[in-house]
KOLMI-270626 format. One record per residue (C-alpha): residue number from 0; residue in one letter; z, y negated, x negated. Coordinates in steps of 0.25 Angstrom, whole numbers, plus 2048, in hexadecimal, padded with zeros to 3 digits. Layout:
// residues N
+-----+------+-----+-----+-----+
: seq : type :   Z :   Y :   X :
+-----+------+-----+-----+-----+
: NUM :    a :   Z :   Y :   X :
...
+-----+------+-----+-----+-----+
END
This chain:
// residues 182
+-----+------+-----+-----+-----+
: seq : type :   Z :   Y :   X :
+-----+------+-----+-----+-----+
:   0 :    x : 798 : 758 : 801 :
:   1 :    x : 7A4 : 761 : 805 :
:   2 :    x : 7AF : 767 : 7FC :
:   3 :    x : 7AB : 76E : 7EF :
:   4 :    x : 7B1 : 77B : 7EB :
:   5 :    x : 7B1 : 783 : 7DE :
:   6 :    x : 7B2 : 792 : 7DC :
:   7 :    x : 7BA : 793 : 7CF :
:   8 :    x : 7BC : 7A0 : 7C7 :
:   9 :    x : 7C9 : 7A0 : 7BF :
:  10 :    x : 7C6 : 7A3 : 7B0 :
:  11 :    x : 7D0 : 7A9 : 7A7 :
:  12 :    x : 7DC : 7A3 : 7AE :
:  13 :    x : 7DA : 795 : 7A9 :
:  14 :    x : 7CD : 78F : 7AC :
:  15 :    x : 7C4 : 791 : 7B8 :
:  16 :    x : 7B5 : 791 : 7BA :
:  17 :    x : 7AE : 78A : 7C5 :
:  18 :    x : 7A3 : 794 : 7C9 :
:  19 :    x : 79D : 78D : 7D5 :
:  20 :    x : 79F : 780 : 7DE :
:  21 :    x : 79F : 784 : 7ED :
:  22 :    x : 79E : 77D : 7FA :
:  23 :    x : 7A8 : 77E : 805 :
:  24 :    x : 7A1 : 789 : 80D :
:  25 :    x : 7A0 : 792 : 801 :
:  26 :    x : 7AF : 78F : 7FE :
:  27 :    x : 7B3 : 793 : 80C :
:  28 :    x : 7AA : 7A0 : 80B :
:  29 :    x : 7B1 : 7A4 : 7FE :
:  30 :    x : 7BF : 7A0 : 804 :
:  31 :    x : 7BC : 7A9 : 810 :
:  32 :    x : 7B8 : 7B5 : 807 :
:  33 :    x : 7C5 : 7B3 : 7FE :
:  34 :    x : 7CD : 7B3 : 80B :
:  35 :    x : 7C6 : 7C0 : 810 :
:  36 :    x : 7C9 : 7C6 : 802 :
:  37 :    x : 7D8 : 7C2 : 802 :
:  38 :    x : 7DA : 7C7 : 811 :
:  39 :    x : 7D4 : 7D4 : 80C :
:  40 :    x : 7DE : 7D5 : 801 :
:  41 :    x : 7E9 : 7D1 : 80A :
:  42 :    x : 7E6 : 7DC : 814 :
:  43 :    x : 7E5 : 7E7 : 80A :
:  44 :    x : 7F1 : 7E3 : 802 :
:  45 :    x : 7F9 : 7EC : 80B :
:  46 :    x : 7F0 : 7F8 : 807 :
:  47 :    x : 7F2 : 7F5 : 7F9 :
:  48 :    x : 801 : 7F4 : 7FB :
:  49 :    x : 801 : 801 : 802 :
:  50 :    x : 7F9 : 808 : 7F7 :
:  51 :    x : 802 : 802 : 7EC :
:  52 :    x : 80E : 808 : 7F4 :
:  53 :    x : 808 : 816 : 7F5 :
:  54 :    x : 805 : 815 : 7E6 :
:  55 :    x : 813 : 811 : 7E3 :
:  56 :    x : 819 : 81D : 7EB :
:  57 :    x : 80F : 827 : 7E5 :
:  58 :    x : 812 : 822 : 7D7 :
:  59 :    x : 821 : 824 : 7D9 :
:  60 :    x : 820 : 832 : 7DF :
:  61 :    x : 815 : 835 : 7D4 :
:  62 :    x : 81E : 830 : 7C9 :
:  63 :    x : 823 : 83A : 7BF :
:  64 :    x : 831 : 83D : 7C4 :
:  65 :    x : 834 : 848 : 7BA :
:  66 :    x : 840 : 840 : 7B5 :
:  67 :    x : 847 : 843 : 7C2 :
:  68 :    x : 845 : 852 : 7C0 :
:  69 :    x : 84A : 852 : 7B2 :
:  70 :    x : 857 : 84D : 7B7 :
:  71 :    x : 858 : 85A : 7C0 :
:  72 :    x : 85E : 852 : 7CB :
:  73 :    x : 85F : 844 : 7D1 :
:  74 :    x : 86B : 83D : 7D5 :
:  75 :    x : 86C : 839 : 7E4 :
:  76 :    x : 869 : 82B : 7DF :
:  77 :    x : 85D : 82E : 7D8 :
:  78 :    x : 858 : 837 : 7E3 :
:  79 :    x : 85A : 82B : 7ED :
:  80 :    x : 853 : 821 : 7E3 :
:  81 :    x : 847 : 82A : 7E3 :
:  82 :    x : 847 : 82C : 7F2 :
:  83 :    x : 848 : 81D : 7F4 :
:  84 :    x : 83D : 81A : 7EB :
:  85 :    x : 834 : 824 : 7F2 :
:  86 :    x : 838 : 81E : 800 :
:  87 :    x : 836 : 810 : 7FB :
:  88 :    x : 828 : 812 : 7F6 :
:  89 :    x : 824 : 81B : 802 :
:  90 :    x : 829 : 810 : 80B :
:  91 :    x : 821 : 806 : 804 :
:  92 :    x : 815 : 80E : 807 :
:  93 :    x : 818 : 80F : 816 :
:  94 :    x : 81B : 801 : 817 :
:  95 :    x : 80F : 7FC : 810 :
:  96 :    x : 807 : 806 : 819 :
:  97 :    x : 80C : 800 : 825 :
:  98 :    x : 80A : 7F2 : 820 :
:  99 :    x : 7FB : 7F5 : 81C :
: 100 :    x : 7F9 : 7FA : 82A :
: 101 :    x : 800 : 7EE : 830 :
: 102 :    x : 7F8 : 7E4 : 827 :
: 103 :    x : 7EB : 7EB : 82B :
: 104 :    x : 7EE : 7E9 : 839 :
: 105 :    x : 7F1 : 7DA : 837 :
: 106 :    x : 7E4 : 7D8 : 82F :
: 107 :    x : 7DC : 7DF : 83A :
: 108 :    x : 7E3 : 7D6 : 845 :
: 109 :    x : 7E0 : 7CA : 83D :
: 110 :    x : 7D1 : 7CE : 83C :
: 111 :    x : 7D1 : 7D1 : 84B :
: 112 :    x : 7D7 : 7C3 : 84E :
: 113 :    x : 7CB : 7BD : 847 :
: 114 :    x : 7C2 : 7C5 : 851 :
: 115 :    x : 7BF : 7D1 : 848 :
: 116 :    x : 7BE : 7DF : 850 :
: 117 :    x : 7C5 : 7E6 : 844 :
: 118 :    x : 7D2 : 7E7 : 84B :
: 119 :    x : 7CD : 7F2 : 856 :
: 120 :    x : 7C6 : 7FA : 84B :
: 121 :    x : 7D2 : 7F9 : 842 :
: 122 :    x : 7DC : 7FE : 84D :
: 123 :    x : 7D2 : 80A : 850 :
: 124 :    x : 7D1 : 80E : 842 :
: 125 :    x : 7E0 : 80C : 840 :
: 126 :    x : 7E3 : 815 : 84C :
: 127 :    x : 7D9 : 81F : 848 :
: 128 :    x : 7DF : 820 : 83A :
: 129 :    x : 7ED : 821 : 840 :
: 130 :    x : 7E9 : 82C : 849 :
: 131 :    x : 7E1 : 834 : 83F :
: 132 :    x : 7E9 : 833 : 832 :
: 133 :    x : 7F6 : 83A : 831 :
: 134 :    x : 7FA : 832 : 825 :
: 135 :    x : 7F8 : 825 : 82C :
: 136 :    x : 801 : 82A : 837 :
: 137 :    x : 80B : 830 : 82E :
: 138 :    x : 80D : 824 : 825 :
: 139 :    x : 80E : 81B : 832 :
: 140 :    x : 819 : 824 : 838 :
: 141 :    x : 820 : 826 : 82B :
: 142 :    x : 820 : 817 : 828 :
: 143 :    x : 826 : 814 : 836 :
: 144 :    x : 830 : 81F : 833 :
: 145 :    x : 834 : 81A : 826 :
: 146 :    x : 836 : 80C : 82B :
: 147 :    x : 83E : 80F : 838 :
: 148 :    x : 845 : 81C : 834 :
: 149 :    x : 848 : 820 : 826 :
: 150 :    x : 842 : 822 : 818 :
: 151 :    x : 836 : 82B : 818 :
: 152 :    x : 839 : 833 : 80B :
: 153 :    x : 846 : 83B : 80C :
: 154 :    x : 844 : 843 : 7FF :
: 155 :    x : 83A : 846 : 7F4 :
: 156 :    x : 837 : 852 : 7EB :
: 157 :    x : 831 : 852 : 7DD :
: 158 :    x : 824 : 859 : 7DA :
: 159 :    x : 824 : 85E : 7CC :
: 160 :    x : 817 : 860 : 7C4 :
: 161 :    x : 817 : 866 : 7B7 :
: 162 :    x : 80D : 864 : 7AC :
: 163 :    x : 805 : 86F : 7A5 :
: 164 :    x : 80F : 870 : 799 :
: 165 :    x : 81B : 872 : 7A3 :
: 166 :    x : 824 : 868 : 79B :
: 167 :    x : 820 : 85C : 7A3 :
: 168 :    x : 820 : 85A : 7B2 :
: 169 :    x : 81E : 84F : 7BC :
: 170 :    x : 827 : 84D : 7C8 :
: 171 :    x : 822 : 845 : 7D4 :
: 172 :    x : 82A : 841 : 7E0 :
: 173 :    x : 826 : 847 : 7ED :
: 174 :    x : 82C : 83F : 7F9 :
: 175 :    x : 830 : 847 : 806 :
: 176 :    x : 82F : 842 : 814 :
: 177 :    x : 838 : 84B : 81C :
: 178 :    x : 832 : 84D : 829 :
: 179 :    x : 83F : 850 : 830 :
: 180 :    x : 842 : 841 : 82E :
: 181 :    x : 835 : 83C : 833 :
+-----+------+-----+-----+-----+
END
């Protein structure tokens, strides 16, 4: 008789319950499926990082910056601090975008090395998206510009929205990409 394996489900953090004794072939099958799930999560981790960076930038620009306006003016240091935060968060988006694309390329290349035809299909789909999607090309070029030339956000404005009672207002940041610098 070969090795015997157990499928164990943790129970309340202290004890475990054996739910089934399995043979080696079933163990290897479960192990392979776990590897596929882990590879899936690893491959999509870059997407979730990109999504988190976009959310962080959006939350920062959507944050109520009315306290800034109540001061009437910003010192040069305060202005630079806001500009640095905008650029830092935006550069995180650009960097994670490129990382996501690079990691997808690598994942596809690994599949191709295993004999999968996905590489050619992926490259065609990627080229089609790049050619037909202005946003893709813009972010790609902006990321290259930001990495090799200078910070992409040169200035920012403040969008003021007042409430119905006119005593309260919300001020959101609006970053400017000056095209003369791009």
